[in-house]
C-alpha positions, 0 to 999 in steps of 0.5 A: 794736445794728448799724444796718441802713441799709435801716431808715428813721430815725424823727423824733427825737420818735418815737425818744425816745417809743419809748425812753420806752415801753421804759424804762417797760415795763422798770422796771415789770416789774423792779419787778413781779418784785421784788413777786412775790417779796415776795408782793404779786403774786397768781398768777404773772406772765410777763415780757417783759423783753428784748422791749420793742422789739416792743411799743414799736415797734408801738404807736408806729405804731398809731392811738389807736382801733386794737386790741391783742390779746396773750398772758399776757405782756402787760404791755409791750403794755398799757403801750405803749398808754398804760394807767396803771401804778397800775391794772395794779399793782393788778390784779397785787395783786388789789386792787379798783382793778385794771383788772379789779377784781382778778379777772383778774390778770397774765394777763388785762389789758384796757383797752377805753378804750385799745384793749387788748382783752385778754391771753389765757392760752389759746395761740392763742385770741385770733387768731380774736378779733382777726380778728373785731375786724378784720372788725367794723372792716372792716364798719363802715368805721371804718379801725381795725386789729387788731394781734395779738401771740403767741409762736412756739409759737402757730404750731403751734396750729390757731387760728393757721392758721384765723385767717390763712386767713380773714384773707387770704380776707376781706382783713381789716385785721389785723396778726399779730405773732409774738414769736419768743423761741425757746422755747415755754415750756420747749421750743425751737421749733426742736425741734418745728417743720418749718420754721426760721422758724415764722411767716414760712415759713408765710406763703406758704401764705396768700398773705402775704409772709414778713416777718422783723424784728429784734425787738430793734431798735425802729426796725425794728419801728416801720418794719415796723409802719408799713408793715403797719398802713398796708397793712391800713388801706388795704384791702390785707389782713393781714400776718404779721410774725415778730419775732426777740427773747429773754426775759431770764428764764424762761417765768414767775416760777416758772421759772429758765430753766436749760434754755437754754444759758449762751452763748445767754443771754449773747449775747442779753443783750448785745443788750439793746434798751434800752442799745443804743437809748439809745446809738443815740439819743445818736449821733443827737444826742439830749441825754443829759440828756433820756434821763436825765430819762426814766429818773428820771421813770419810776422815780418813776412806778413808785414812785408807782403801786406805792404807790397800788396798795398802798393800794388796797382789796381787792375787795368780795364783791359783785363775785364774781357780776358780769361773767360774762355780757354783761349784767354779771351771773351769772344763768344763762340758757337 
């Protein structure tokens, strides 16, 4: 990973914390993939292996009461906000101790206690919701910021433009982060978009600065997020960040990703953010034993969380008719 001299170097503790988050995300998802093939994971999963630097870098810049909104590829973002692994595994397994009682699965992870306001399976659906949360914070004067993650394909959805427009008009405290991994499911974003940078090249239409960042560089993500979040918190309005990254696998666990050129995949795998950031921390003087301890601790943490989820009970039938409406029930009202 080439070092950009213009990117501020985080303090050592922050750098190590970001690395820990990335390791936890990577090890959790690698194990989740294995468990999917074992038949333990209900439904499908969409992994963010290779994209950990985006979630880890941005989360490190957030306040504990800030809001995170993400897509169905939301494991990393959920973990980065401090949500324990066991209830996430349990949710993937469809167990009663899952984050949503086993009713939501991989694509709908939510933990309001950690500021994780949902993973959304409908492309672009969460951008106006994130704007609404930001407007609420603005109205209440709470100083909270909403951070909304989405893929490159979302930039061609109407909700993207509607949310950006109103956010700019209202000067809402929201930061939109486009995780541009080059593919909108199976289709290259470049083949269906009129501009080369699907997010950044649209920013000026809403009076926003075009911000492009190396999404595989945790330091760059952290610094960029710090600036955007501080700007939003200070009342200076929204930002749109385009983070250039790459998913190591296919769109979902049912997709082998063979539509991607071999040389492209090889080049991006060589830019894996984890070993690159590990090497960078070592160059800065971080003790290798400390990093090795993080990796070992995470491995034990993943194993313990998996076992806890395996031992968790199936959901009881009485939860079927709960949480449909805001009152917690399912009775029809008109």
